[in-house]
C-alpha positions, 0 to 999 in steps of 0.5 A: 905030829910036829906042833908046827904043823898045827900052827901052819908056819909056812904061811904067816899072816899080817906080813907084807914080806916081798911087797914091803919095800915097794909099799914103803916106797909108794907111801914115801911118794904119797907123803912127798906129794902131800908135802908139795901140796902143803907148800902152796895154798889150794884155791878150794877144799875139794868135795868128797868124790864118789870113790871116797863116798864108796870107801867110807860106806863099805863093809868090813873087808874079808879079803885083802886088796893090793897094798898100793890100792889101799895106800892110794885110797888112804891118801885120797881120804886124807887129801879130802879132809881138812889138813892143818899143815896147809899154809892158809889154815888159821882156825883153832891152834893147829899142828903144821906137821913138821916134815922131820917130825913126820919121819921121826914118827915113822921111825918111832912107830916102826920100833914101837917102843913102850916108854912106860918102862925103861927102854934104855936109849929111848928113855935117855932121849926122852929125858934129854928132849925134856931138858932141851924143851925146858932150856928153849923156853927158859924153865929150870926143869928138874924132870918131866915127861912127854904126854899126849897133849895139854889135857893130860899134861894139865891133869898130871900137874894138878894131880901132883898139886892135889897130892902135895896140898892134900897128902894121901888123897890119891888113896883116901879120896877127897872126903871131908876135904875142901879143895879149890883150884884157881884160874883165869876166866879164859882158862882152857877147858882141859883144866875144868875136865882135870878138876872134875876127873880128879874129884876136886869138882868144877864147882871148886874151880875159881875163875878169877876176873881179867884185867884190860889185857885179858889176863888173870888179876893177881890182886883178886886172886890173892883176895879169893885165896885168902877168903877161901883159907879163912873159910876152911878151903885148901888151895890146891893150885893156881893155873896160869895160862901162857897164851889163852886160846881165845886171844893169846893173852899171857897171865902175869906169871911173876905177879901170880908167883908173888901171890902163890909163894907166901901162901905155899900154893902150887903154881902151874903154867898151862903153856900148851899153846904159847910157851914156845914164844918165851924163846922169842919174847921172854918178857911176856913170861917173866917169872916162869922160872918160879912156876912149880910146873908147866906144860907145852904142846910141841905139836902146836908151836914147835910144829911137830905132828900130834900128839906131843905134849910135855909136862915139867916141874922144877921140883925133883920127884914130885910126879912119883908122889902122885903116880907111882905104883908097885906092880908085880909084872913091872918089878924094878929097884926101889931107886929106879923110876919107870915113866909109868911111875911119873905119868898117867899112861902105861902105853907110852909111844916114843913121842919125844923122838920127833921133838928130839929130831926136830931140834937136831935137824933144824937147831933152836935158832930156826925154831926161834926164827919161825916163831918170830915170823908167826908173831909178825904175821899176827901183828901184820893182820892187826895193822892191816885190819885196823887200817881197813874200812869196816873192820875192827880189831881188839883194843890191844895189839896181839900178845902172841899170834892170835888176832881176832877181827870183826867185819862191821859195815853199817846196817848189819847185826854184828853177831849174826853177820860175823858168824855168817862170814866165818861160815862163808869163809869156810865154805869158800875154801881159799882160807880156813878160819873159825869164829870165837865168842869173846865177851858175847861178841862173835869175832873171826879168830885167825891164829898163826902157828904154821911155819909155812904161812907167809905174809901173802897168806895173811893178806889173802885172808884179809882179801877173802874176809873183805870180799865175802863180808861185803857180799853178805852185807849187800845180801842183808846177811 
């Protein structure tokens, strides 16, 4: 018997075959419709319709449905989800889904290249994209890699710092060592996760108090490190934040470098959110070139779709010291390094392509202009809220593109009122933002990282907040 008869080569499953061009054309129409909807605000977020409710409760399908029908259902589900690319999405620090990045993702996923090993041209493009991002923000990178985002980027950098401070700890573990990592009181939670996963322990994460601009205090950092060293502790790294998620504060990098340099402590800048602003306001990031490593999420303020993080170091070869392994099924010459030798992941999609395409299609100037617009939008909201009766702003103007505001009419209890206002704004649906707890106080926390947002959208945010806030105050909320 012909072995092919047992396989059944005449009908191969999981191929679209004759319908694939039609499916691609239909998907392109759905994407174009989504882009058009993102170009304008919509007055409210739709509730789940009966079709979507039926779909999400369905059992595992045994037989296929027409591809057009499946795609339409997928688009309907997405349209009834909260989409960060919409121009009046101001919550958290979202991704605005740059169109060329979406197309780049489609191309990259079509070829499904794995960048854990040498992928020829794709590997070269990843290296080039790292260099371009480094040049854009003014960082003298000697090497780096794309990651899934800031969590893995910070984990990677701290792993490198741990191996440098405690050589061999990746093999022997941390028994009988006393490591510590230093950060500001408003560091991103991913740093806490990283020290826990790396065996350093969150009890050994030293939170340094803030100054009046909500930045880490270098003088207290120096005192803490010196006291730790005197007590037998090994400083592993200092994590400076290039734009905190609460208020957008940028730690004083040059002053922190002055502390770290003489003490031979690794300085990492977590710039997942704010570091692209160094291309527009380099004075906020003075001393960045002295940091040992830094990280950026291109899916935040470089606008491309998730997931697209970058971790870089100005020291050549340091990533391999923390991650390199010799695997029998991944043989390579001793002088060659695969990406799996310098990063955590072995399944690595071609994330760099969307950033590379974005810089090619738009150029660095358009990115600087878009970031400058977002900075201006944050300043506009600050001025407008400051001049609006019953609204409060923080004492200092925004450093980056986050502008916390509070509604404080007479007779309300501030925290419950502002939390109720945040909830009411989300339920209303004309704009979308979230609350934040800052020094025990509830604030509304709009963040501007969307290239589609306009000044009209900023003013609409204030109109909605004022109208709903006044209604809640009248109702006694």
